[in-house]
C-alpha positions as CSV (number, residue, x, y, z in Angstrom):
1,M,38.5,134.9,80.8
2,G,41.1,132.3,81.4
3,I,39.7,129.0,83.3
4,P,35.9,129.1,83.6
5,A,35.0,128.8,87.3
6,Y,38.4,128.9,88.8
7,F,38.2,131.8,90.9
8,S,35.2,130.1,92.6
9,Y,37.5,126.9,93.0
10,I,40.1,129.1,94.6
11,I,37.6,130.7,97.0
12,K,36.2,127.4,98.0
13,N,39.6,125.4,98.3
14,H,42.3,128.0,99.1
15,A,40.4,130.8,101.1
16,Q,43.5,131.5,103.4
17,I,45.2,133.2,100.3
18,L,42.9,136.0,100.2
19,K,43.7,139.2,101.9
20,N,41.8,142.6,102.2
21,L,43.0,146.0,101.5
22,L,43.6,146.9,105.1
23,F,46.0,144.0,105.6
24,V,48.0,144.6,102.5
25,Q,48.4,148.5,102.9
26,S,49.4,148.0,106.7
27,T,52.1,145.3,106.0
28,I,53.3,145.6,102.4
29,Q,55.1,148.3,100.4
30,F,54.8,147.4,96.6
31,D,57.7,148.0,94.6
32,H,55.9,147.2,91.2
33,L,52.4,147.3,89.8
34,Y,51.5,145.5,86.6
35,M,48.0,146.1,85.4
36,D,46.1,144.3,82.6
37,C,43.7,146.9,81.7
38,N,41.3,145.7,79.1
39,S,38.9,144.7,81.9
40,I,38.8,148.2,83.2
41,I,37.2,149.6,79.7
42,Y,34.5,147.0,80.3
43,D,33.9,147.7,83.9
44,T,34.1,151.5,83.2
45,Y,31.4,151.1,80.1
46,H,28.8,149.3,82.4
47,E,29.4,151.6,85.2
48,I,28.6,154.5,83.0
49,L,25.5,152.7,81.5
50,L,23.9,153.1,84.8
51,S,23.4,156.6,84.5
52,N,24.0,157.3,80.6
53,K,22.6,154.8,78.3
54,D,24.5,156.0,75.4
55,P,27.9,157.2,76.3
56,T,30.5,158.7,73.9
57,F,33.9,157.6,73.2
58,D,35.4,160.4,75.2
59,E,33.2,159.8,78.1
60,I,34.4,156.1,78.4
61,I,37.9,157.1,77.8
62,D,38.0,159.7,80.4
63,K,36.4,157.6,83.0
64,T,38.8,154.6,82.0
65,I,42.0,156.7,82.5
66,Q,40.5,158.2,85.9
67,N,40.0,154.6,87.2
68,I,43.5,153.4,86.1
69,Q,45.0,156.3,87.9
70,S,42.8,155.4,90.9
71,I,44.6,152.0,91.1
72,V,48.1,153.5,90.6
73,T,47.3,155.8,93.6
74,L,45.9,152.9,95.5
75,I,48.8,150.7,95.3
76,R,51.5,153.3,95.5
77,A,54.4,151.3,93.7
78,T,57.8,152.8,94.1
79,K,59.6,151.4,91.1
80,T,57.6,150.1,88.3
81,V,54.1,151.1,87.1
82,Y,53.3,148.9,83.9
83,I,50.0,149.7,82.0
84,A,49.0,147.0,79.3
85,F,46.1,146.8,77.1
86,D,45.6,143.8,74.5
87,G,47.4,144.1,71.1
88,V,46.8,141.6,68.4
89,A,46.3,138.3,69.9
90,P,47.8,134.8,68.7
91,L,45.3,133.1,66.5
92,A,44.7,130.7,69.3
93,K,43.1,133.4,71.3
94,M,41.5,135.1,68.4
95,K,39.2,132.1,67.9
96,Q,37.8,132.7,71.4
97,Q,37.6,136.4,70.9
98,R,35.4,135.8,67.8
99,S,33.0,133.7,69.7
100,R,32.8,136.2,72.5
101,R,32.2,139.1,69.9
102,Y,29.3,137.2,68.1
103,R,27.8,136.3,71.3
104,T,27.9,140.0,72.5
105,L,26.1,141.0,69.2
106,Y,23.5,138.5,69.8
107,A,23.0,139.8,73.5
108,D,23.1,143.5,72.4
109,N,20.4,142.4,69.6
110,N,18.1,141.1,72.3
111,S,18.9,143.7,75.1
112,S,16.4,146.3,76.3
113,V,19.6,148.6,76.4
114,N,19.9,150.2,72.9
115,T,23.1,152.2,72.3
116,T,24.0,153.6,69.0
117,I,27.7,154.9,69.7
118,F,29.5,152.3,71.5
119,N,29.5,148.4,72.0
120,T,31.9,146.1,73.6
121,T,32.9,144.7,70.4
122,M,34.9,147.9,69.7
123,I,37.3,146.8,72.5
124,T,39.4,145.2,69.7
125,P,42.8,146.3,68.5
126,G,42.5,148.5,65.4
127,T,39.1,149.8,66.1
128,R,38.4,153.6,66.0
129,F,37.6,153.4,69.8
130,M,40.9,151.6,70.6
131,K,43.1,153.9,68.4
132,R,41.4,157.0,70.1
133,L,42.2,155.4,73.5
134,T,45.8,154.8,72.4
135,V,46.4,158.5,71.9
136,R,44.6,159.6,75.0
137,L,46.8,157.1,77.2
138,H,49.9,158.3,75.6
139,E,48.9,162.1,76.1
140,E,48.1,161.2,79.9
141,F,50.8,158.8,81.2
142,D,54.0,159.2,79.0
143,K,55.3,162.0,81.0
144,S,54.6,160.2,84.2
145,G,57.3,157.6,83.9
146,Y,54.9,154.9,83.5
147,I,55.4,152.1,81.2
148,I,52.5,151.9,78.6
149,T,51.9,149.0,76.1
150,T,48.7,149.8,74.1
151,S,46.7,148.1,71.4
152,D,48.9,148.9,68.6
153,E,51.6,146.6,70.0
154,P,51.1,142.7,69.4
155,G,50.5,140.6,72.4
156,E,47.7,139.9,75.2
157,G,48.2,142.4,78.1
158,E,48.9,139.9,80.6
159,H,51.6,138.2,78.5
160,K,53.3,141.5,77.7
161,M,53.3,142.0,81.5
162,M,55.0,138.6,81.9
163,Q,57.6,139.1,79.2
164,H,58.5,142.5,81.1
165,M,58.6,140.7,84.4
166,R,61.0,137.9,82.9
167,D,63.1,140.7,81.3
168,H,63.4,142.7,84.7
169,P,63.4,140.3,87.6
170,D,63.6,141.7,91.2
171,K,64.2,139.0,93.7
172,D,63.8,141.6,96.6
173,G,60.5,143.1,94.9
174,F,57.1,143.1,96.1
175,T,54.8,143.0,93.0
176,A,51.0,143.7,92.6
177,I,49.4,142.4,89.6
178,Y,45.8,143.8,88.6
179,G,43.6,141.9,86.4
180,L,40.4,139.7,86.2
181,D,41.5,136.7,84.0
182,S,41.8,133.5,86.2
183,D,44.9,132.5,83.8
184,L,47.0,135.4,85.7
185,I,47.1,133.0,88.6
186,M,48.7,130.3,86.7
187,L,51.1,132.8,85.0
188,A,51.9,134.3,88.4
189,I,52.8,130.8,89.8
190,Y,55.1,130.2,86.9
191,H,56.9,133.6,87.5
192,E,56.7,133.9,91.2
193,Y,60.5,132.9,91.6
194,L,61.1,136.3,89.9
195,Y,60.3,138.4,92.9
196,K,60.2,138.1,96.6
197,H,56.2,138.2,96.7
198,I,53.5,138.5,94.2
199,F,50.0,139.4,94.8
200,I,47.0,139.5,92.5
201,F,44.3,141.8,93.1
202,R,41.0,142.8,91.7
203,E,37.6,144.4,92.8
204,A,35.0,142.6,94.6
205,Q,31.8,142.8,92.8
206,E,28.7,143.1,95.2
207,F,27.1,139.9,94.1
208,F,30.2,137.9,94.7
209,K,31.4,139.6,98.1
210,S,29.2,137.2,100.2
211,R,31.4,134.1,99.0
212,I,34.8,135.9,99.7
213,P,35.7,135.3,103.5
214,I,37.5,138.5,104.1
215,T,36.1,141.9,105.5
216,F,35.5,144.7,103.1
217,S,35.1,148.4,104.0
218,Y,33.4,149.9,100.7
219,A,31.8,149.0,97.7
220,K,34.2,147.3,95.0
221,E,37.0,147.5,97.6
222,P,39.8,145.0,95.9
223,Y,40.8,141.8,97.4
224,F,44.4,140.4,97.0
225,M,45.4,136.8,96.3
226,D,49.0,135.8,97.9
227,I,50.6,133.6,95.1
228,S,53.2,132.5,97.6
229,E,50.5,131.3,100.1
230,L,48.9,129.8,97.0
231,I,51.9,127.8,96.3
232,R,52.0,126.3,99.7
233,S,48.3,125.7,99.7
234,I,48.6,123.9,96.3
235,A,51.4,121.8,97.8
236,N,49.4,120.7,100.7
237,E,46.5,119.9,98.3
238,M,48.9,117.8,96.3
239,R,49.9,115.9,99.5
240,V,53.7,116.7,99.2
241,D,53.8,118.3,102.6
242,G,57.1,117.1,104.3
243,S,59.0,116.6,100.8
244,S,62.0,118.8,99.9
245,V,61.4,122.3,98.7
246,E,62.5,121.1,95.1
247,T,59.8,118.3,95.1
248,T,57.1,120.9,96.4
249,I,57.8,123.5,93.7
250,Q,58.0,120.7,91.1
251,S,54.6,119.6,92.0
252,V,53.1,123.1,91.9
253,Y,54.5,123.5,88.5
254,D,53.0,120.3,87.3
255,Y,49.7,121.5,88.9
256,V,49.5,124.3,86.6
257,F,50.1,122.1,83.7
258,L,47.3,119.7,84.9
259,C,45.1,122.7,84.9
260,F,45.5,122.8,81.2
261,M,43.4,119.9,80.8
262,I,40.3,121.6,82.5
263,G,40.2,124.3,79.8
264,N,41.5,127.7,79.1
265,D,41.3,130.3,76.5
266,F,43.3,128.3,74.1
267,L,42.3,124.5,74.7
268,P,39.1,123.1,75.6
269,H,38.4,121.0,78.6
270,F,37.7,117.3,78.7
271,P,34.2,116.5,79.4
272,M,35.0,113.7,81.8
273,V,37.4,116.2,83.9
274,N,35.0,119.1,84.6
275,I,36.2,121.8,87.1
276,R,32.7,122.0,88.4
277,T,32.5,118.2,89.2
278,H,35.6,117.4,91.0
279,G,37.9,117.8,87.7
280,I,40.8,119.2,89.7
281,Q,40.7,116.5,92.3
282,I,40.6,113.8,89.7
283,L,43.6,115.2,87.9
284,L,45.4,115.7,91.4
285,D,44.5,112.1,92.7
286,T,45.7,110.6,89.4
287,Y,49.0,112.6,89.6
288,Y,49.4,111.5,93.3
289,N,49.2,107.8,92.2
290,L,51.9,108.1,89.6
291,P,55.3,106.3,90.2
292,A,57.8,108.8,91.9
293,K,59.9,109.0,88.6
294,H,57.0,110.2,86.6
295,K,56.0,113.1,88.9
296,K,57.8,115.4,86.7
297,L,55.4,116.7,84.0
298,V,57.4,119.7,83.2
299,N,61.1,120.6,83.1
300,F,62.1,124.2,84.0
301,G,65.8,123.9,83.1
302,K,68.3,126.1,84.2
303,G,66.5,129.4,83.6
304,L,63.4,128.6,85.5
305,S,64.6,125.5,88.0
306,A,63.0,125.0,91.3
307,S,66.4,125.7,92.7
308,S,66.3,129.3,91.7
309,L,63.5,129.8,94.3
310,L,66.0,128.8,97.1
311,T,68.6,131.4,96.2
312,S,69.0,134.9,95.2
313,K,70.2,134.1,91.6
314,V,67.8,134.9,88.8
315,A,68.6,133.7,85.2
316,E,69.2,136.3,82.8
317,P,66.8,136.6,79.8
318,S,69.1,135.1,77.5
319,E,69.3,132.0,79.7
320,K,65.6,131.6,80.0
321,L,65.2,131.6,76.2
322,G,68.4,129.4,75.3
323,K,68.9,125.7,75.4
324,D,67.4,125.4,78.9
325,K,64.0,126.5,77.9
326,P,61.2,125.0,79.8
327,T,60.0,121.5,78.2
328,I,57.3,118.9,78.6
329,C,58.3,115.5,80.0
330,W,56.4,113.5,77.5
331,S,57.0,110.2,79.2
332,A,55.5,111.4,82.3
333,I,52.5,112.8,80.3
334,A,52.1,109.2,78.9
335,Q,51.8,107.7,82.3
336,L,49.3,110.5,83.3
337,M,47.1,110.1,80.5
338,E,47.2,106.2,80.5
339,S,45.9,106.5,84.1
340,L,43.3,108.7,83.2
341,A,42.3,106.4,80.1
342,K,41.4,103.5,82.5
343,N,38.6,105.7,84.2
344,E,37.8,107.7,81.3
345,H,34.5,105.8,80.5
346,E,33.5,105.7,84.0
347,L,34.2,109.4,84.5
348,L,32.1,110.3,81.6
349,I,29.2,108.3,82.7
350,Q,29.2,110.0,86.0
351,E,29.2,113.2,84.3
352,Y,26.3,112.5,82.3
353,E,24.5,111.4,85.4
354,H,25.2,114.8,87.0
355,R,23.9,116.7,83.9
356,E,20.9,114.5,83.7
357,K,19.9,115.7,87.4
358,Q,20.7,119.3,86.5
359,S,18.5,119.0,83.2
360,R,15.4,118.3,85.4
361,R,15.4,121.6,86.9
362,F,12.6,123.9,85.9
363,Y,13.2,127.2,84.5
364,P,10.3,129.8,84.8
365,E,10.1,132.4,82.0
366,T,7.5,134.6,83.7
367,T,10.0,137.8,83.9
368,P,12.6,139.3,81.9
369,D,15.1,137.9,84.5
370,E,13.8,134.5,84.4
371,K,13.8,134.3,80.7
372,D,17.6,135.3,80.7
373,A,18.2,132.7,83.4
374,A,16.5,130.1,81.1
375,L,18.3,131.2,78.2
376,S,21.7,131.1,79.9
377,N,21.1,127.5,81.1
378,S,20.1,126.2,77.7
379,P,22.9,123.8,77.6
380,L,21.3,121.8,80.3
381,Q,18.0,121.8,79.0
382,F,18.7,120.9,75.4
383,R,21.4,118.1,75.3
384,G,20.9,116.5,71.8
385,E,24.6,116.0,71.1
386,E,25.1,114.6,74.3
387,M,22.2,112.1,74.0
388,Y,23.5,110.9,70.6
389,I,26.9,110.0,72.2
390,A,25.5,107.9,74.8
391,P,28.3,106.6,76.5
392,H,26.4,103.8,78.1
393,I,25.8,102.2,74.4
394,N,28.7,100.5,72.6
395,G,30.3,102.4,70.0
396,W,30.0,105.8,72.0
397,E,33.7,106.4,71.1
398,K,32.9,106.8,67.4
399,R,30.0,108.9,68.1
400,Y,32.1,111.2,70.3
401,Y,34.3,112.2,67.3
402,K,31.5,112.2,64.9
403,T,29.4,114.7,67.1
404,L,31.9,117.0,68.6
405,F,34.4,116.9,65.8
406,H,32.0,117.3,63.2
407,T,33.3,114.6,61.0
408,K,31.3,111.9,59.3
409,N,34.3,109.3,59.2
410,P,36.4,109.4,62.5
411,N,38.9,106.9,61.0
412,K,42.4,106.0,62.5
413,E,43.9,108.9,60.3
414,F,41.4,111.5,61.7
415,V,42.0,110.4,65.3
416,Q,45.7,110.4,64.9
417,K,45.7,113.8,63.5
418,S,43.5,115.1,66.2
419,C,45.6,113.7,68.9
420,V,48.8,115.0,67.7
421,H,47.0,118.6,67.1
422,Y,46.1,118.3,70.8
423,L,49.5,117.5,71.9
424,E,50.8,120.5,70.0
425,G,48.3,122.5,71.9
426,L,49.6,121.5,75.3
427,E,53.1,122.4,74.0
428,W,52.0,125.6,72.7
429,V,50.0,126.8,76.0
430,F,53.0,125.6,78.0
431,D,55.5,127.8,76.0
432,Y,53.1,130.6,76.0
433,Y,52.9,130.7,79.9
434,T,56.5,130.2,80.4
435,T,58.6,132.2,77.7
436,G,56.3,133.5,75.2
437,C,54.6,132.9,72.0
438,T,56.5,130.2,69.8
439,D,53.8,130.6,66.8
440,W,51.4,133.6,66.6
441,Q,49.3,131.5,63.9
442,W,48.9,128.4,65.6
443,K,45.3,127.5,67.0
444,Y,43.4,124.5,68.1
445,E,41.0,123.6,65.3
446,Y,38.4,121.6,67.3
447,D,35.9,122.4,70.1
448,Y,36.8,119.4,72.3
449,P,39.9,117.2,73.1
450,P,40.3,113.7,71.7
451,L,39.8,110.9,74.4
452,F,42.5,110.0,76.6
453,R,42.6,106.4,75.4
454,D,43.6,107.7,71.9
455,L,46.0,110.3,73.2
456,C,48.0,107.8,74.9
457,M,48.9,106.0,71.5
458,Y,50.4,109.2,70.0
459,I,52.5,110.7,72.9
460,P,56.0,110.7,72.1
461,T,58.3,108.3,73.8
462,I,61.2,110.8,74.0
463,N,61.0,114.4,74.8
464,T,60.5,116.2,71.5
465,R,59.0,119.3,70.1
466,F,55.9,119.5,68.0
467,I,55.9,123.1,67.0
468,V,59.4,124.2,65.2
469,E,58.4,127.1,62.9
470,Y,57.8,130.5,64.5
471,R,55.3,132.8,62.6
472,E,54.8,136.4,63.0
473,P,51.6,138.1,64.4
474,C,48.6,138.8,62.3
475,T,48.0,142.7,61.5
476,T,45.1,144.4,63.3
477,A,43.2,144.5,59.9
478,Q,43.4,140.7,59.9
479,Q,42.2,140.4,63.4
480,L,39.3,142.8,62.9
481,T,38.4,140.8,59.9
482,Y,38.5,137.5,61.7
483,V,36.8,138.3,65.0
484,L,34.3,141.0,64.2
485,P,30.7,140.3,62.9
486,A,29.8,141.8,59.6
487,K,27.8,144.9,61.2
488,Q,30.8,145.8,63.2
489,Q,33.1,145.3,60.1
490,F,30.9,147.6,58.2
491,D,30.7,150.1,61.3
492,E,34.5,150.2,61.1
493,G,34.9,150.8,57.5
494,I,36.4,147.3,56.7
495,I,33.8,146.2,54.3
496,N,31.5,148.0,52.0
497,D,27.6,148.1,51.7
498,E,27.6,145.2,49.2
499,M,29.9,142.9,51.2
500,Y,28.0,143.8,54.5
501,H,24.7,142.7,52.9
502,T,26.1,139.4,51.6
503,R,27.8,138.6,55.0
504,S,24.8,139.5,57.2
505,I,22.7,137.0,55.0
506,Q,25.5,134.4,55.5
507,E,26.0,135.0,59.3
508,K,22.0,134.6,59.8
509,S,22.0,131.4,57.9
510,K,25.1,129.8,58.9
511,L,25.8,130.9,62.5
512,Q,25.4,128.0,64.9
513,Y,26.6,127.3,68.6
514,G,27.6,123.8,69.8
515,W,27.1,123.6,73.7
516,A,27.7,119.8,74.5
517,F,29.0,119.3,78.0
518,C,28.7,123.2,78.6
519,K,26.8,124.7,81.6
520,Y,26.1,128.2,80.4
521,L,25.3,129.7,76.9
522,W,28.4,131.9,77.2
523,E,30.4,128.7,77.2
524,A,28.9,127.6,73.8
525,H,31.3,126.9,70.8
526,L,30.9,129.1,67.8
527,H,30.5,127.5,64.2
528,V,30.2,129.9,61.4
529,E,30.3,127.5,58.4
530,G,31.5,128.4,55.0
531,F,32.9,131.9,55.2
532,T,34.5,133.1,58.3
533,E,37.4,130.8,58.6
534,G,38.6,131.3,55.2
535,R,38.7,135.1,55.4
536,L,41.8,135.0,57.5
537,V,45.0,134.9,55.5
538,V,47.7,135.0,58.0
539,S,50.6,134.1,55.8
540,E,50.6,137.3,53.9
């Protein structure tokens, strides 16, 4: 998923980076192709459903492999074809995966499509389906010279790709990256220095084509994002035009870090900094007004310095993971958050006013599609938690923590703990985007971030590290236990009849969603009180 609404933001603000297939094929010969393939399984399944309402495992697998091969043939990379599927994810991502799988179960239970063989929760490492797919992938591709990393190897597909790119740089190489997650854009920016040119590409869905300002020749034709052009465009957006190249690159690296605050798969967005209501522009304006000495939020060190973009030298993998590992400049972060804190209350009230206008829209429920739309927009219609916080009434800060952090007593110790934990999260995500996973068992424990005014109090005055202990990945069995609802665990043979009966009752009585400051139901936060959290024992 990555960053909700970010592709729409790119199309609106950086349309010139988009290229059609004809342009790319007539001007570029790709050396390297990297494919994040989990999305291909989902797309294949939904494609098959149009003509077959209950496809078998083999039908889905055959078509998935066919679609992968079609992309390989389309790009014609001359040196590298890297095919990646998600393995066991870091716990920080598993939290989001669990929410998605419970929502899928809810949607399937209320869908007119009744499948008995396959559902998308099976696209999880360790399931019968993924094990069968892994076998078939090796049978199909091992002899072709392609590099394949399947669901039995730990790591998200896109991050396994990035690790391979860090380990095998090619300063003269043209690279195409296939994938749907918007965080691929951020990852590509941080890794663009490794290659001569990087493009991200994906198919254009019919409902979205009218918003993409390029010419298409056929249905589901892919479109390409020029990452080098995007870096230049972001630099212009950040108003650093005319500065040195070093300053330009530093600003773009800082841009990616700023975007952590609008939310991703690992950290929630700040309600007062919403990408749909000019959140990125708020962050960029705040950054622009910082003193020059604080316009360096991150330091990429020797291995990933901005100067490496200007020369043919690329650091060896050992350099990038040594003492010059990228770091966060906490003193600059403190200045940034202090500036945001000054406008925090006003920005939150503006967000309330915007949501109040949206909530007045009437959603008819005459047809099935209208009912689906009304359900999808539930967070804008039922805003009880937001109304309780009431930022226009004194004491709203305490109500913010009581409501969104599910605590009866948000005292100083609690707020300090939540702030330090969020700062840990910024460090964890930055590490994950630049050098790899530093702790597979870390996750952000809350659904919302602390207030800026509180975060300012706990940012370290010197550059330091919060996460110092490396912990190994979970097993596939642990991930399945954590992310799958009881029915899917029973279907996979993880739990028996008695356990399934007990947990089904618990799920029905304890499963809740919180959606304060969300726009759509799919963005809601999952709460499974009393039983799910304790079932994952990752230290064994």
